[in-house]
C-alpha positions in Angstrom: 0.0 0.0 0.0 1.3 3.4 -0.8 0.7 5.5 2.2 -0.3 9.1 1.9 3.2 10.2 2.8 6.0 8.2 1.4 5.7 4.6 2.4 6.4 3.1 -0.9 9.6 5.2 -1.2 10.6 4.5 2.3 10.6 0.8 1.7 12.3 1.0 -1.7 15.7 -0.5 -2.2 18.7 1.7 -2.0 19.4 3.5 -5.2 22.7 3.0 -6.9 22.8 6.5 -8.2 23.6 9.5 -6.1 21.8 12.8 -6.4 24.7 14.9 -7.6 23.2 16.9 -10.3 25.6 19.1 -12.0 25.5 22.1 -14.3 27.5 22.5 -17.4 28.5 26.0 -18.7 25.9 27.5 -20.9 26.8 28.1 -24.5 28.0 31.6 -25.2 25.3 32.9 -27.5 24.4 36.1 -25.8 24.4 38.1 -29.0 21.4 36.1 -30.3 19.5 35.3 -27.1 18.3 37.2 -24.1 18.5 34.1 -21.9 21.4 31.7 -21.9 20.5 28.1 -22.6 20.9 25.8 -19.6 22.2 22.2 -19.6 21.7 20.2 -16.4 22.5 16.6 -15.5 20.0 15.0 -13.3 20.2 12.2 -10.7 19.7 9.6 -13.4 22.5 11.0 -15.5 20.1 12.4 -18.1 20.9 15.7 -19.8 18.2 18.3 -19.4 18.4 21.0 -22.1 16.5 24.3 -21.5 16.4 27.3 -23.7 16.7 29.4 -20.5 15.3 29.4 -17.0 12.1 27.4 -16.8 9.1 29.5 -16.0 6.2 27.1 -16.5 7.1 24.2 -14.3 5.2 21.1 -13.1 6.1 19.3 -9.9 5.2 15.6 -9.4 6.3 15.4 -5.7 5.6 17.7 -2.8 9.2 18.3 -1.8 10.1 19.6 -5.3 6.9 21.7 -5.2 8.0 23.2 -2.0 11.3 24.0 -3.5 9.7 25.7 -6.4 7.4 27.8 -4.1 10.3 28.7 -1.8 12.3 29.8 -4.8 9.5 32.1 -6.0 8.4 29.9 -8.9 4.6 29.3 -9.0 4.2 25.8 -10.3 1.8 25.4 -13.2 0.9 21.9 -12.2 1.1 20.0 -8.9 0.4 16.4 -8.0 -2.4 16.0 -5.4 -3.0 19.7 -4.8 -5.4 19.0 -1.9 -2.8 16.8 -0.2 -0.1 19.4 -0.5 -2.4 22.0 1.0 -3.2 19.6 3.8 0.4 18.6 4.6 2.4 21.6 3.8 0.7 24.8 5.1 4.2 25.9 6.3 5.0 26.7 2.6 1.7 27.3 1.0 1.0 27.5 -2.7 0.8 31.1 -3.8 -1.2 30.3 -7.0 -3.9 27.9 -8.1 -2.0 25.2 -10.0 -3.6 22.5 -12.0 -3.9 19.2 -10.2 -2.0 16.7 -12.3 -3.2 13.6 -10.5 -1.5 11.5 -7.8 2.2 11.7 -6.9 2.7 8.1 -8.0 0.6 8.3 -11.2 0.5 11.9 -12.6 -1.7 12.3 -15.6 0.5 12.7 -18.7 -2.5 14.2 -20.7 -3.1 16.8 -18.0 0.5 17.8 -17.9 0.7 17.9 -21.7 -2.2 20.3 -21.8 -0.2 22.7 -19.6 2.7 22.8 -22.1 5.3 23.1 -19.4 8.9 24.2 -19.9 10.0 21.7 -17.3 8.7 18.8 -15.2 10.5 18.3 -11.9 10.2 14.8 -10.5 11.9 12.6 -8.0 13.4 9.2 -8.5 10.4 7.8 -6.6 8.4 8.1 -9.8 8.3 4.9 -11.9 10.7 4.9 -14.9 7.9 4.1 -17.2 6.0 7.2 -16.1 9.1 9.4 -16.5 9.6 8.0 -20.0 6.1 9.1 -20.9 6.7 12.5 -19.3 9.9 13.1 -21.3 7.7 13.0 -24.5 5.9 16.0 -23.1 8.7 18.2 -21.8 12.2 18.0 -20.3 12.1 16.1 -17.0 14.5 16.9 -14.2 14.7 14.1 -11.8 16.2 14.6 -8.3 16.8 12.0 -5.7 13.9 12.0 -3.3 16.0 11.5 -0.2 19.3 10.0 1.0 19.6 8.7 4.5 23.4 9.0 4.4 23.2 12.8 4.1 19.6 14.0 4.3 20.2 17.7 4.7 22.9 17.6 2.0 20.4 15.9 -0.4 17.8 18.5 0.4 20.1 21.3 -0.5 21.4 19.6 -3.6 17.9 19.3 -4.9 17.2 22.9 -4.1 20.3 24.0 -5.9 19.5 22.0 -9.0 16.0 23.2 -9.2 17.2 26.8 -8.7 19.7 26.4 -11.6 16.8 25.2 -13.8 14.6 28.1 -12.9 17.2 30.9 -12.7 16.7 31.4 -9.0 20.1 30.6 -7.5 20.3 33.8 -5.5 17.1 32.9 -3.7 18.4 29.4 -3.1 21.5 30.9 -1.4 19.3 33.0 0.8 17.1 30.0 1.8 20.2 28.0 2.7 21.7 30.8 4.7 18.4 31.4 6.5 18.1 27.7 7.3 21.6 27.5 8.8 20.9 30.6 10.9 17.6 28.9 12.1 19.5 25.8 13.1 22.0 27.9 15.1 19.3 29.9 16.8 17.3 26.7 17.6 20.3 24.9 19.1 21.1 27.9 21.3 17.5 28.2 22.5 17.3 24.6 23.4 20.7 24.6 25.2 19.7 27.8 27.1 16.5 26.0 28.1 18.5 23.0 29.5 17.7 20.6 26.6 21.1 20.3 25.1 21.7 16.6 24.4 18.1 15.7 25.4 16.8 12.3 24.3 14.3 12.9 21.6 12.2 10.6 19.5 10.2 11.9 16.5 7.6 9.8 14.7 4.4 9.8 12.8 1.7 7.2 13.0 -1.2 5.8 11.1 -4.3 3.7 11.8 -5.0 1.2 9.0 -7.6 -1.5 9.5 -7.8 -0.6 13.2 -4.1 -1.3 13.6 -1.7 1.4 14.7 1.6 1.6 12.9 4.4 4.0 13.9 7.3 5.3 11.8 10.3 6.3 13.8 12.4 9.0 12.2 16.0 7.8 12.7 19.1 9.8 12.3 19.0 9.2 8.5 15.7 11.0 8.2 15.6 14.7 7.3 14.0 15.5 10.6 16.3 13.2 12.4 19.3 15.1 10.9 17.8 18.5 11.9 17.2 17.2 15.4 20.9 16.4 15.8 21.9 19.8 14.4 19.7 21.2 17.2 21.8 19.3 19.7 19.2 16.6 20.5 20.0 13.0 20.8 18.0 10.6 18.6 16.5 8.1 20.9 15.4 5.6 18.3 17.4 2.3 18.1 15.5 0.9 15.2 17.0 0.8 11.7 15.8 3.2 9.1 15.6 2.7 5.3 18.4 3.9 3.1 16.5 6.7 1.5 14.2 8.3 4.0 15.7 7.0 7.2 12.3 5.7 8.4 11.8 2.7 10.6 8.7 0.8 11.6 7.4 -0.2 14.9 4.2 -0.5 16.9 3.0 0.7 20.4 4.8 -2.2 22.1 8.0 -1.1 20.3 7.8 2.2 22.1 8.6 0.5 25.4 12.2 0.4 24.2 12.4 4.2 24.4 14.0 5.5 27.6 11.7 6.7 30.3 13.0 10.3 30.1 12.7 10.6 26.3 10.8 13.6 24.8 8.4 12.2 22.2 7.2 14.4 19.3 5.0 13.8 16.3 3.2 15.5 13.5 -0.2 14.5 12.2 -2.9 16.3 10.4 -6.5 17.0 11.3 -7.1 16.7 7.6 -6.3 13.0 7.7 -7.9 11.4 10.8 -5.9 8.2 10.2 -2.7 10.2 10.9 -3.4 11.1 14.5 -3.3 7.9 16.5 -1.4 9.3 19.5 -4.2 11.7 20.5 -6.8 9.5 18.8 -7.3 5.8 19.2 -4.3 5.5 21.6 -5.6 8.1 24.0 -7.4 5.4 26.0 -5.1 2.5 25.2 -3.3 1.4 28.4 -0.3 0.2 26.3 0.3 3.8 25.3 -0.9 5.7 28.4 1.3 3.6 30.7 4.5 4.4 28.9 6.7 6.4 31.3 7.2 9.3 28.9 3.5 9.5 28.3 2.7 9.5 32.0 5.2 12.3 32.5 3.5 14.4 29.8 6.6 14.4 27.6 4.6 13.9 24.4 4.4 16.8 22.0 2.1 17.2 19.0 3.9 19.7 16.7 1.8 21.9 14.5 0.1 20.4 11.5 1.2 21.4 8.0 5.0 21.0 8.5 5.9 18.7 5.6 8.4 16.2 7.2 10.1 15.6 3.9 10.2 19.2 2.6 12.9 21.8 2.2 14.6 24.5 4.1 11.5 26.5 4.8 9.5 23.6 6.2 12.5 22.5 8.2 12.8 26.0 9.5 9.2 25.9 10.7 9.9 22.5 12.3 12.9 24.0 14.2 10.6 26.7 15.6 8.0 24.1 16.6 10.5 21.9 18.4 12.0 24.8 20.3 8.6 26.1 21.4 7.4 22.6 22.5 10.5 21.7 24.5 10.9 25.1 26.1 7.5 24.5 27.8 8.9 21.5 29.7 
């Protein structure tokens, strides 16, 4: 089953390719053109040729859509617009893009009708779908995530999309602001006595009356941000090689230390995503956990996309600092 978030990707095998998109010097033809052509190499090694910075762009995955919005590019088409608006209110859409279908199966016909300059996708998208999309417009594939360097992958993707859209200055600002946010957050937590605190972030789902929990290990984007904030990741489960996500159930939470701070993000727009203050609220297996009894459970604000970019992660930092400073 492909969960709303990224389950299918989270369980995918490690990819052999690394996400090291590069840019080659544009041809020197300034006398004839007002915009320099751009040649990019994407994560799959494919050459992406553009006449100039792409202006009419379609995004098939929410993290690339967030990058586009953060860079000041209003996407012409977005996969599952309703879902994006539910899960990423931290970086809201500023226009009314065409819904191109689901993230896993975008509509080629709908995208073709938009006549985009560029389609930005991740390597979570099936190769057969990408092949069809390449008949419509240039497709820039970025690696969805890399548990060996989640923050580095996030910024690589941002940089590559910025080069394709002529927004490199904005990308530099976003990265600078994000680093500043990390520093401010780390200091705030240390000043509040939480430096080195044991911290476990997760999300959870109720499927067929069963609660499943996804630990965000050190290889997850949020896990990496947590460590930059000076927090100690309390999870001991192993995460997947892309998203750094593990899997456990309520009984598995007994392995967390008694003094751990437990945080999660759900969405009131998806009732299956809020088991911790939903079906578990009266479950003794949950309520008897020491960190639950101590009140060390924090629901962070809805709408912070856990697999997003610098702006979403900046909002996440703010939310963690605010939650832990209350304790």
